[in-house]
C-alpha positions as CSV (number, residue, x, y, z in Angstrom):
1,Q,-80.5,17.4,-10.0
2,V,-79.3,14.2,-11.7
3,Q,-78.5,11.2,-9.6
4,L,-76.5,8.2,-10.6
5,V,-76.4,5.1,-8.5
6,E,-74.1,2.2,-9.5
7,S,-74.4,-1.4,-8.4
8,G,-73.2,-4.9,-9.4
9,G,-69.6,-4.7,-8.5
10,G,-67.9,-7.5,-6.6
11,S,-65.0,-10.0,-6.6
12,V,-64.7,-12.7,-9.2
13,Q,-62.0,-14.9,-10.5
14,A,-60.4,-14.4,-13.9
15,G,-62.6,-15.5,-16.7
16,G,-65.8,-14.7,-14.7
17,S,-68.5,-12.2,-15.4
18,L,-70.2,-9.3,-13.8
19,R,-73.0,-6.9,-14.8
20,L,-72.8,-3.4,-13.6
21,S,-75.9,-1.2,-13.5
22,C,-76.3,2.5,-13.2
23,A,-79.7,3.9,-12.3
24,V,-80.3,7.5,-13.6
25,S,-82.8,9.9,-12.2
26,G,-83.6,13.6,-12.5
27,S,-83.2,14.4,-16.1
28,P,-84.4,12.2,-19.0
29,S,-82.1,13.9,-21.6
30,S,-79.0,13.1,-19.5
31,S,-79.4,9.5,-20.5
32,N,-78.6,10.3,-24.1
33,C,-74.9,10.5,-23.3
34,M,-73.6,7.9,-20.8
35,G,-70.4,6.2,-20.1
36,W,-68.4,4.0,-17.8
37,F,-65.0,4.8,-16.4
38,R,-62.7,2.9,-14.2
39,Q,-59.7,3.8,-12.0
40,A,-57.2,1.4,-10.5
41,P,-55.0,2.3,-7.6
42,G,-52.1,4.4,-8.8
43,K,-53.5,4.8,-12.3
44,E,-55.3,7.5,-14.2
45,R,-59.0,7.2,-14.8
46,E,-59.8,5.4,-18.0
47,G,-62.8,5.6,-20.2
48,V,-64.1,2.0,-20.7
49,A,-67.3,2.3,-22.7
50,A,-69.9,4.9,-23.7
51,I,-73.3,5.1,-25.4
52,F,-74.6,8.1,-27.2
53,G,-77.8,9.1,-28.9
54,G,-81.5,8.8,-28.8
55,V,-83.1,6.4,-31.3
56,N,-79.9,5.6,-33.3
57,K,-77.4,4.9,-30.5
58,R,-73.7,4.6,-31.0
59,T,-71.4,2.7,-28.6
60,Y,-67.7,3.1,-27.9
61,Y,-65.2,0.8,-26.2
62,V,-61.6,1.0,-25.2
63,E,-59.6,-1.5,-27.2
64,T,-58.7,-3.6,-24.2
65,V,-62.4,-4.5,-23.5
66,K,-63.7,-4.9,-27.0
67,G,-65.4,-8.3,-27.5
68,R,-65.6,-8.8,-23.7
69,F,-67.7,-5.8,-22.4
70,T,-71.1,-4.6,-23.7
71,I,-72.8,-1.3,-22.8
72,S,-76.5,-1.0,-23.1
73,Q,-79.6,0.8,-21.9
74,D,-83.1,-0.2,-21.0
75,N,-85.9,1.1,-23.3
76,A,-86.9,3.8,-20.8
77,K,-83.2,4.9,-20.6
78,T,-83.4,4.9,-16.8
79,T,-80.6,2.4,-16.4
80,V,-77.4,1.8,-18.3
81,Y,-75.6,-1.5,-18.0
82,L,-72.0,-2.8,-18.5
83,Q,-71.9,-6.5,-19.1
84,M,-68.4,-7.7,-18.4
85,N,-67.3,-11.1,-19.5
86,S,-64.0,-12.9,-19.6
87,L,-62.7,-10.7,-16.8
88,K,-59.0,-10.2,-16.3
89,P,-57.0,-9.1,-13.3
90,E,-56.2,-5.9,-15.1
91,D,-59.9,-5.0,-15.2
92,T,-59.7,-4.5,-11.4
93,G,-60.7,-1.0,-10.3
94,M,-63.4,1.3,-9.2
95,Y,-66.0,1.7,-11.9
96,F,-68.0,4.9,-12.3
97,C,-70.9,5.7,-14.5
98,A,-71.4,9.2,-15.9
99,A,-74.2,11.0,-17.7
100,G,-75.2,14.2,-19.4
101,C,-74.7,15.6,-22.9
102,A,-72.2,18.4,-22.8
103,A,-71.5,18.1,-26.5
104,P,-71.9,15.6,-29.4
105,M,-69.9,12.5,-28.7
106,N,-67.6,10.9,-31.3
107,D,-64.6,8.7,-31.8
108,D,-62.2,11.4,-30.9
109,N,-63.7,12.7,-27.7
110,W,-65.6,9.8,-26.0
111,R,-62.8,8.7,-23.8
112,S,-62.3,12.2,-22.3
113,Y,-65.9,13.3,-22.6
114,Q,-66.8,15.9,-19.9
115,Y,-70.0,14.5,-18.5
116,P,-71.8,16.9,-16.1
117,W,-72.7,14.1,-13.6
118,R,-71.0,11.1,-12.2
119,G,-71.9,8.4,-9.7
120,Q,-70.0,7.3,-6.6
121,G,-68.6,4.1,-8.1
122,T,-68.7,0.4,-7.6
123,Q,-65.6,-1.8,-6.9
124,V,-64.6,-4.6,-9.3
125,T,-61.9,-7.0,-8.2
126,V,-60.7,-9.8,-10.5
127,S,-58.3,-12.3,-9.0
128,S,-56.0,-14.6,-11.0
């Protein structure tokens, strides 16, 4: 059983920063494919960032966060992070992390990747 626990959400003003963390337990291989999603009220869930691979990792970002957000993992791959800088009100939403390698990840599928496991989410609110 894989468990994912997110933390680090909160309320900040526009231009501020937050770092989200997602602790993974239960399956070391699940950490080879991880991602962050967000969902705002009334909107569909959106893939924000993903990280794929063992030694040679690849990272993916939705266009709206490129240059502002960074996804990373610790060396033990027990935690994945999402560093969020220059936050905007449109970044507001519930952020979820997900894990598990259902298939190879690539530029075409990362945003709709079907991760086997997902956390409960952490709220991010950015005020103008």
